[in-house]
N, C-alpha and C positions, 0 to 999 in steps of 0.2 A: 504494500500500500504506500503511495507517495506521501511525503510529509505534509504537503498541502497542494491545493489545485487552484491555479490562477484562471479566472474566467473573463471573457470578453463577449460582447454582443455587437454584431455589425448590423446597423439599422436601428434608428431611434424612433421609428414610427409606431403605429398602433400595436402591431404584433411584436415588434422589437421591445417595446416597453413591457409587454406580457412576459417575454423571455427574461428580461432584466430583473423583473420582480420575482419571477419563479426561482432563479438561481439564488436570490437573496433569501428566499424561504426554504429552499430544499434541504439545507443542513439541519433544520429544526424538525424535520419529518422522520418518523420511523426509526427503527434500529436495524442493523448495527450503526454505530456512529461513524459518520464520514470524517476524513481528514479535514482540517480547516480549509474553508473556501475563501479565497481572496477575490473580491470583486474589483477587477483591474481597470477595464476600459469599456466605454461605449463608443463605437465607431460610426460616424455618419459624415457624408460629404458636406452636410449643412452643419457648420460648427455650433450654431446656436442650438439646434435640436439636440446634438450630441452632448453639449455642455449641460443643458437643462436636465436631460435624462440621467447623466452621470451624477449630478447633484441630488436629484430626486431619489435615486435608488442606491446611493452610497458607493458608487464606483470611484476609484481613485482619480481617473482622468478620462478625457475623451480624445479620440484620434479622428483625423479626417480622411484617412485612406486605409484600405484593407491591408495594403503592403506594410504599413507601420505595425499593424497587429500581427501579421505573419512573422515579422522580424523581431518582435519583442520576446526577450528571454523570460519575462515574468508571466507569460500567458501560456496556458496549456490547453484550454477548452474554449471553443468559439461557437456561438450560435450565429447562423447566417440568416438574416431576416430582411431581405431586400427584394427589389424587383426580380421576377423569375428569370428574365433574360440575362441578368448579371450573375446568376448562381454559379455557372460552370467555371468562369475565370476565377472567381473568388474562392470557391471550394477547392478547385485543383491547386491553386496557389497555397492555400492553408495546409492541405494535406502534404504537399511537397515540403513544407516547412516543419512537418511533424506535429501539427496541431490536431487535436481531436475535434471533430466537426459535427454539430447538430444543425441540419439544414431544414428550413421551413418547406412545407409542401406548396405546390407541386415541385418536383425535383428541379425542373427547368421549364423553359417555354417550348423546347423541341425534343422529340424523342431521340434524335441523334445526340444531342448534348447530354441528355439524361443517361444514355447508355455509356457515353464516354466518362461521365462522372462515376458511374457504377464500376467501370473498369479501373479508374483511378483509385477508388475506395478499396477494391480487392487487392491492389498492389501496394497500398499504403502501409506504413508501419504503425499508424495511429488508427483510431476508431472513427468511423463515419456512419451516422444514423440520420434518418429523416423523422420529422415531427408529425406523427399521425395523432394529434392531440385527443381527438374524440375517443380513441381506444382507452383513454384514461378516465373517461366519464363513468362514475360508479354505476349509474343506471344502465348504460349500454353494456358495460362489462358484466353486470348481473344478468341481463337478458341472455347474453352469450352463455353464461354458466347454466341457465335454465334450459337452453337448447341442448348444450353438450351433455348435460347430466341426464337427459331423457325426460325431464319434467315436462317440458313443452314438446319434445320429440322432433322428428324431422320437419324441416321447413317446407311449406307448400307454396307460400306466396309472400313476397316482400313489397310493400308500398311505401315509398319515401319521397319527401320533397325537402328542399332547402331553399327557402324564400328569404331574400334580403331586399332592402329598399334604398340602399345608398345611392343608386343611380336613377331612381324613378323621376327625379326632377330634371327637366331639360336644361336647367341652369347649373346643375352640378358640374364642377370644373373638369376639364380634360386632365387626365393623368395617365401614367403607364398602364393602368388597369384597362383602359379603353383602346390600347394599341396591341397589334399582333394579329396573327392569322386566325382563321376559323377555329373555334374551340378554345381559344385562349382567354375568353371573357368569363362570363358567369360559370360556364362549364368547368374551366380550370380552377377558378377561384373557390367556388363552393361545391361544385359537382365532384371535385377531387375528394372532399370530405365524405360526401354521400356514398361514393362508390367504395371507398375503403371500409366504411362502416358496414355497408351491405355485405361485402366479402368477409369481414370480421365475424359477422353473425351467421351468414348463410353458406359460406364456402365459395369456391371459385366460380366466377362468371364464365360460362362457356361460349356465349354468343351475345351479340348486340343487334337490335333491329329497331326500326321505326325512329331513327335519329332525326331530330329537327333542331336547327339553330335559327334564332331570329334576332335581328337588330331592330329594335322598335324606336330608338332615339338615334338618328343618323349623324348628328353633329353635336359638339359640345364647345362651350367657350373656354378660351385659354385663361388660366388664373393670372392674377396680377402679381402674385408672389408665390412662395413655396407652399405646398399643400401637404399635410400630414394625414396619412390614413384615408378615411372617408370624409374628412372635413369638407364643408361647403364654404369655401373662401370667396373673397371678392374676385370678380371675373372681368375680363375685357370684352370688347365687342368684336373680337376676332374669334372665329370658330374653326375647328378642325374636325375632319370626319372620324367617326367611330369605326374602328376596324374589326371589331369582334362582337361576340354574341351577348345580348342582354338576357336571353331566355333560351333554355334548352330542355328537351324532353326525349326520352328513349325508353325502350323495353330491354329486358335482359333475361337470359335463361341460365339458371344455375345447374349444377349436377343433379340436384333435386329441387324442383320448384322453379318459379319464375318471378319477375319483379317489374314494377313500373317506377320511373324516376322523373322528377321535375325540379329544375333549378331556375332561379331568377335573381336579378339584381334590381328589378323594377317593380317589385311586389309591394306597393304602397301599404304602410301599416305593419309590415313585417320586417323589423330591423334585423332580426337574427333568429329565424324560425326553422331549425332543423327538427323535422317531425317525421316519424315513421311508425308503421305497424308491421309486425311480422306474424304471419299466420302459420300455425304448426298443427301436427297431428292431434295433439292433446289440448290445444288452446291457442292463445295469442297474447302478444304483449305490445304495448304502445308507449312511445317515448316522445316527449316534447321538451326541447332544450330551454324553452321559456319557463319550465317548471322542473329544474334539474334535480331537485331533491326527492323526486318521486317517479314511479312508473305506474302504468295501469296494466293489470294482469287478469287474463281470463283463463281459467282452467275448467275443463269440461268434467267436473267431478261432483255435480249435484243435480237435483231435479231441474228440468228445463225451465220451469216456471220461476225458479229462484236463481237461475244462473245469470252471469253477466260479468262485465269488467269490474274489478275492485281496485281501489287505490292502495298502493304499497309505498309507505313512507320509508325512504332509505336511511339506514343508520349504521352503527358500528359492525353489524353482522354482514354487511354487504361490501363489495370490493372497494379498496382504497381508503375507506373512511376511518377504520380503527387505526390509530397512530398517524393518520394523515391529516388530522385537523388538531389545532391547539385544544379545542374542546370537542372531543369525538363522542358526544352524547347523542342520544336519539333526538331527531327533529331539529338539530342545530342548523342544518342547511349548508349549502356549498354551491359553487358555480363553475363556470368555464375557466376562470383564473386559477382555481385549485387544480384543474386538470393540467395546466401548464406546469405547475409546481411538481405534480407527480411525474410528469414527463422529464423534467430537469433532474429530479431525484434519481430516476431510473438510469439516465445517461451518466450522471456522476458516479453512481454505484458501479457501473461497468468500467468507467475510467479508473476508479479507485481499486479495481481488481477484486471486488466483492463477488463471491460465487453466485451463480444463477439461483442456487437453492436458497440463498439468504436474501435475494434481491427481489425487487418488483420485476414484472415481466420486462424483458429487454425492449428498447425502442426498435422501430422498424428499420430494416436495412435499406441501402440504396437500391438493391435488387427489387425490393418490394415497392420502392418509389418508382422504378422503371415499370413494374407491373401496373401500377396505378395510372401511369401515363399511357401505357398501351391501351387500357380501357377507354380513357378519354379520346385517344386517337381513333379507336374503333367507332365511338359515337360520332366523331367528326366525319369519318369516312362514310358511315351510314347516312348521315345528314346530307353530305355532298353527292350521294347517289340515291336520292329519293327514298330514303328509309331502308335501303338494302340490308339484308342480314349479313353480319360480319362475324365469322367464326374466329375464336381466339385459341 
């Protein structure tokens, strides 16, 4: 076990701050005890954003280039939380410098780059993982346990949607999120989450069909200044064309069962609505990210006139909660920020050399990140070919 671990985060935006806060929290979670965690640097090309994030989360400094972080002897672990198109150069540079890397999803903006990153990870002396954060959500992990243990039994049908509304206003400023080829919009942004959640619960997707991509707001105004995350900043009267999808829908076949998927960044009133139902041989389960401290569960184990969904409040007997909250008592509650902390903890445990038997489940590999992008690529291919069935 190393004597200590120096941490940096590249990207001071919305998700970057979630990673920064998570590393600050991770050492206070669970047993065994981690070596001391040093919060070293927040990297961002915007020095104001980087400096404010470093001060807020207690990091020693901020840097304005990823190269400075790669060259720093006091940094061991780096989260990469920047535009997807920048992932490959930064991640490969960090791995070449011997840093352990936790990369945000999706792995990149092209399948070619993602595969190259996975190859670099296989040849690296350090650890490279991708952040599939919703795998750490207690309710989702619990539903998976119910399926795998046979309580719910084999999956018959999955129905999921991930609706967001950060782009529903035509005056929302242009950003990197609206640039890129088909499938790099809402599908890559939130559809990546929905697809890995579906496979986490239901097993591998075997084919995709019925793909459709729609751009419903065709141009957006340029911002007058820097924009962080989904912020709606002051804009100019100069517009640029939106290059990717506001909305996507598709169907999938699993080894057992089938599923329907819908994602959007223009669903007014749904700031962050990951919602799914999974229907199985012995019942069904429903999850709504807006109510993360509960699931709904239906088990076909009583008279039909009295049967139906029941609310299950998640507590210390369910995944991640016991030891993962400062107060891990029933009905205390938790949310998506806690899932980032569980993810960071799992990554730091692996870096520290703690055995899998004593650790949280490992973070996803870059090969799993490539798999996720292959699914998104199949959806895009289906959409560009009038919904054609694409076998994986």
